[in-house]
C-alpha positions as CSV (number, residue, x, y, z in Angstrom):
1,M,-43.6,95.5,89.0
2,T,-39.7,94.7,89.3
3,D,-40.3,91.5,90.7
4,S,-42.4,90.3,88.1
5,S,-39.9,91.5,85.5
6,D,-37.1,89.5,87.3
7,N,-39.1,86.4,87.5
8,A,-39.8,86.6,83.7
9,D,-36.5,86.9,83.1
10,E,-35.4,84.4,85.3
11,E,-38.1,81.9,83.7
12,A,-36.8,83.1,80.2
13,R,-33.3,82.0,81.3
14,S,-34.2,78.6,82.7
15,F,-35.9,77.7,79.1
16,R,-33.0,78.9,77.2
17,E,-30.5,77.0,79.2
18,I,-32.5,73.6,79.6
19,G,-29.2,72.0,79.1
20,K,-27.8,72.7,82.3
21,G,-30.4,70.1,83.9
22,L,-30.3,67.7,81.0
23,L,-27.8,65.3,82.7
24,D,-29.4,65.6,86.1
25,E,-30.2,62.2,87.5
26,E,-34.1,63.0,88.0
27,M,-34.2,63.6,84.2
28,G,-33.2,60.4,83.1
29,P,-32.4,58.8,79.5
30,S,-35.7,58.8,78.7
31,S,-36.4,62.7,78.5
32,S,-37.7,64.3,75.3
33,M,-34.3,65.9,74.5
34,A,-32.6,62.6,74.6
35,H,-35.2,61.3,72.3
36,L,-34.8,64.1,70.0
37,Y,-31.2,64.0,69.8
38,R,-31.1,60.1,69.1
39,G,-33.4,60.7,66.2
40,E,-31.6,63.3,65.1
41,I,-28.5,61.2,65.1
42,H,-30.3,58.5,63.3
43,R,-31.1,60.7,60.3
44,M,-27.9,62.3,59.9
45,K,-26.3,58.5,60.0
46,F,-28.7,57.6,57.1
47,W,-27.9,60.4,55.1
48,R,-24.0,60.1,55.8
49,E,-24.5,56.4,54.5
50,R,-26.2,57.9,51.2
51,L,-23.1,60.1,50.7
52,D,-20.6,57.0,51.0
53,R,-22.7,55.0,48.8
54,T,-22.5,57.5,45.9
55,T,-18.9,57.5,46.5
56,N,-18.6,53.8,46.4
57,W,-20.5,53.8,43.2
58,A,-18.2,56.4,41.5
59,V,-15.1,54.4,42.5
60,I,-16.4,51.3,41.2
61,M,-17.0,53.2,38.0
62,M,-13.7,54.6,37.9
63,A,-12.0,51.1,38.5
64,A,-14.3,49.3,35.6
65,I,-13.4,52.0,32.9
66,L,-9.8,52.2,33.7
67,T,-9.4,48.6,33.7
68,W,-10.9,48.3,30.3
69,A,-9.3,51.5,28.9
70,F,-6.0,49.9,29.5
71,S,-6.8,46.0,28.7
72,S,-6.1,46.9,25.1
73,R,-4.3,49.3,22.8
74,T,-7.3,49.3,20.7
75,N,-9.7,50.3,22.8
76,P,-10.6,54.2,22.5
77,H,-9.1,56.6,24.6
78,Y,-12.0,58.7,25.1
79,V,-14.0,56.1,27.2
80,I,-12.0,57.9,30.3
81,L,-13.2,61.1,29.1
82,V,-17.0,59.1,29.5
83,G,-15.7,58.4,33.1
84,W,-15.0,62.1,33.6
85,A,-18.8,62.9,32.7
86,A,-19.9,59.9,34.6
87,L,-18.0,61.1,37.6
88,T,-19.6,64.8,37.3
89,V,-22.9,63.4,37.6
90,F,-22.0,61.6,40.9
91,L,-20.6,64.7,41.9
92,V,-23.9,66.6,41.4
93,V,-26.1,63.7,42.9
94,E,-23.6,63.8,46.2
95,A,-24.0,67.3,46.1
96,R,-27.4,67.5,46.4
97,R,-27.5,64.7,49.0
98,Y,-24.8,66.6,51.1
99,R,-27.2,69.5,51.4
100,G,-29.7,67.3,52.9
101,Y,-27.3,65.7,55.1
102,D,-26.5,69.3,56.5
103,I,-29.8,69.9,57.5
104,W,-29.6,67.1,60.0
105,R,-25.8,67.5,60.8
106,S,-26.6,71.5,61.7
107,R,-29.6,70.4,63.9
108,V,-27.3,67.5,66.0
109,R,-24.4,70.1,66.5
110,T,-27.2,73.0,67.8
111,L,-28.1,70.4,70.3
112,Q,-24.5,69.5,71.1
113,R,-23.0,72.9,71.6
114,N,-26.2,74.2,73.4
115,V,-27.4,71.1,75.4
116,F,-25.0,68.5,75.8
117,A,-21.6,70.9,76.1
118,L,-23.5,73.0,78.8
119,G,-25.0,69.7,80.6
120,L,-21.5,68.2,80.8
121,D,-20.0,71.7,81.9
122,P,-22.6,73.8,83.6
123,S,-19.9,76.6,83.9
124,R,-19.8,77.2,80.2
125,E,-21.4,80.3,78.6
126,L,-24.4,79.3,76.2
127,A,-22.7,79.2,72.4
128,D,-26.2,80.7,71.1
129,P,-28.8,82.1,73.5
130,D,-31.4,82.0,70.7
131,W,-30.8,78.3,69.7
132,R,-34.2,77.1,70.9
133,Y,-36.1,79.6,68.6
134,K,-33.9,78.8,65.6
135,L,-34.2,75.0,66.1
136,A,-37.8,75.4,66.4
137,D,-38.0,77.5,63.1
138,D,-36.0,74.8,61.3
139,Y,-38.4,72.0,62.8
140,D,-41.1,74.3,61.7
141,Q,-40.1,74.8,58.3
142,P,-37.0,72.8,57.3
143,T,-34.7,74.7,54.8
144,L,-31.3,74.0,53.0
145,K,-28.5,75.8,54.6
146,I,-25.7,76.0,51.9
147,T,-25.6,76.3,48.2
148,M,-25.4,74.0,45.5
149,E,-22.1,75.3,44.8
150,E,-20.4,75.0,48.6
151,A,-22.0,71.6,48.8
152,I,-19.9,71.1,45.2
153,T,-16.9,72.6,46.2
154,H,-17.1,70.4,49.7
155,R,-17.4,67.2,47.9
156,L,-14.6,68.1,45.4
157,R,-12.1,69.0,48.0
158,R,-13.1,66.0,50.3
159,I,-13.5,63.3,47.5
160,Y,-14.1,63.9,43.8
161,L,-11.2,66.1,42.6
162,P,-8.5,63.3,43.7
163,L,-10.9,61.2,41.4
164,F,-10.9,63.5,38.9
165,A,-6.9,64.0,38.9
166,V,-6.8,59.9,38.4
167,L,-9.0,60.0,35.6
168,L,-7.0,63.2,33.9
169,A,-3.7,61.5,34.5
170,A,-4.9,58.0,33.0
171,W,-6.1,60.0,30.0
172,V,-3.0,62.0,29.6
173,I,-1.0,58.2,29.7
174,R,-3.4,56.9,27.2
175,V,-2.9,59.5,24.7
176,T,0.9,59.9,24.9
177,A,2.0,56.4,25.7
178,F,-0.3,54.0,24.5
179,V,-0.9,55.1,20.6
180,E,1.5,55.2,17.7
181,Q,0.2,59.0,16.8
182,P,1.8,62.3,18.6
183,W,0.0,64.1,20.9
184,P,-2.1,66.1,20.4
185,S,-3.5,64.3,17.3
186,S,-3.6,61.3,19.2
187,A,-6.4,62.8,21.6
188,A,-8.5,63.0,18.4
189,I,-12.1,61.8,18.8
190,G,-13.6,60.9,15.4
191,Q,-13.8,63.9,13.4
192,I,-12.8,66.4,16.5
193,P,-9.3,67.3,16.1
194,G,-7.0,66.5,19.2
195,E,-6.1,69.8,20.1
196,F,-10.1,70.6,20.4
197,V,-10.2,67.7,22.7
198,T,-7.5,68.6,24.8
199,V,-8.5,72.5,25.1
200,I,-11.9,71.2,26.3
201,V,-10.2,68.8,28.9
202,S,-7.8,71.5,30.0
203,L,-10.6,74.1,30.7
204,Y,-12.9,71.7,32.4
205,A,-10.2,70.7,34.7
206,L,-9.3,74.3,35.2
207,I,-13.1,74.9,36.0
208,L,-12.8,72.1,38.5
209,G,-9.8,73.4,40.0
210,V,-11.0,77.1,40.5
211,I,-14.6,75.9,42.0
212,A,-12.5,73.8,44.6
213,C,-10.0,76.3,45.6
214,R,-11.3,79.6,45.2
215,P,-11.7,81.9,48.8
216,R,-15.3,81.5,50.0
217,T,-17.5,82.0,53.0
218,W,-18.4,78.6,54.3
219,Y,-22.1,78.1,55.7
220,A,-21.7,74.6,56.4
221,E,-22.1,73.7,60.1
222,E,-18.7,73.6,61.6
223,E,-17.5,71.4,58.9
224,L,-13.8,70.0,59.5
225,R,-12.3,71.5,56.6
226,T,-8.7,71.7,57.7
227,S,-6.0,69.3,59.2
228,D,-5.6,71.9,62.1
229,F,-8.1,70.2,64.5
230,R,-6.1,68.9,67.3
231,R,-5.7,70.2,70.7
232,D,-3.0,70.1,73.1
233,Q,-3.5,68.0,75.8
C-alpha cells in the first residue's frame, strides 16, 4: 500500500513539474506545450496591438483639437473640453481591451514561471504547484481577472493621465491668455457661467487623480508598475 501511494505521489509530481523536461532534446521544439505557448504569445501580441491602436487614436485626436483650438482667437475654448470627453471614451475602450489582454498575458506568465523558468533552471522551486489545474480551469471557462476600475487606473497611470493633463493645461492657457475677458468669466460656455464650468473641470480632474493615485491591491498579472525592476548584475 505504501509503495503504491509513493508511486502515485511521484507520478503526480512528475505531471506537475512537466517543465523540467520541456527543454530536453528528445522533446524537440514541436511539443504541444511549445505550440500552446506560441499561440498564447500571438494572442497577447494581438491584444497588445489593439491597446496601442486606441492610444494612437487618442493622440491623433488630441493633436487635431489642440491645433484647431489655438489656430484662431475666435475658436471656442470648449472644444478642448470636448477633447476631454472624447479622451474619456478612449480611456474606457482601452480599459476594456486591457481586461481582455490581461487574460492572455496571465496565461503566458503562468507558462513562463512554471514551465520555461523551471526548464531553464531545474533547481528552482515550482512557482505554483497547482498551476496546471488553474490553467485548465481558465481554458475551460475563461474569466476576466481584474476589475474595470483597476484597468482604468492602469491605463490612466501609464498613458491617459498625462494626456488629460496636457488638455487641462491647454484649456487653462486658452481661457486665460487668449481671451479679452478675465478668468473665470472667460470660461463660460453660452449661458453656463465660467465659474460653474471651472468647478466642473476641477472636480473631474480631481476624480481622475484620485482614481489613478489611491492605494489599491493589484490583481493584474505581475504588471511592471514601478521603475525599480532592474537587478544588480
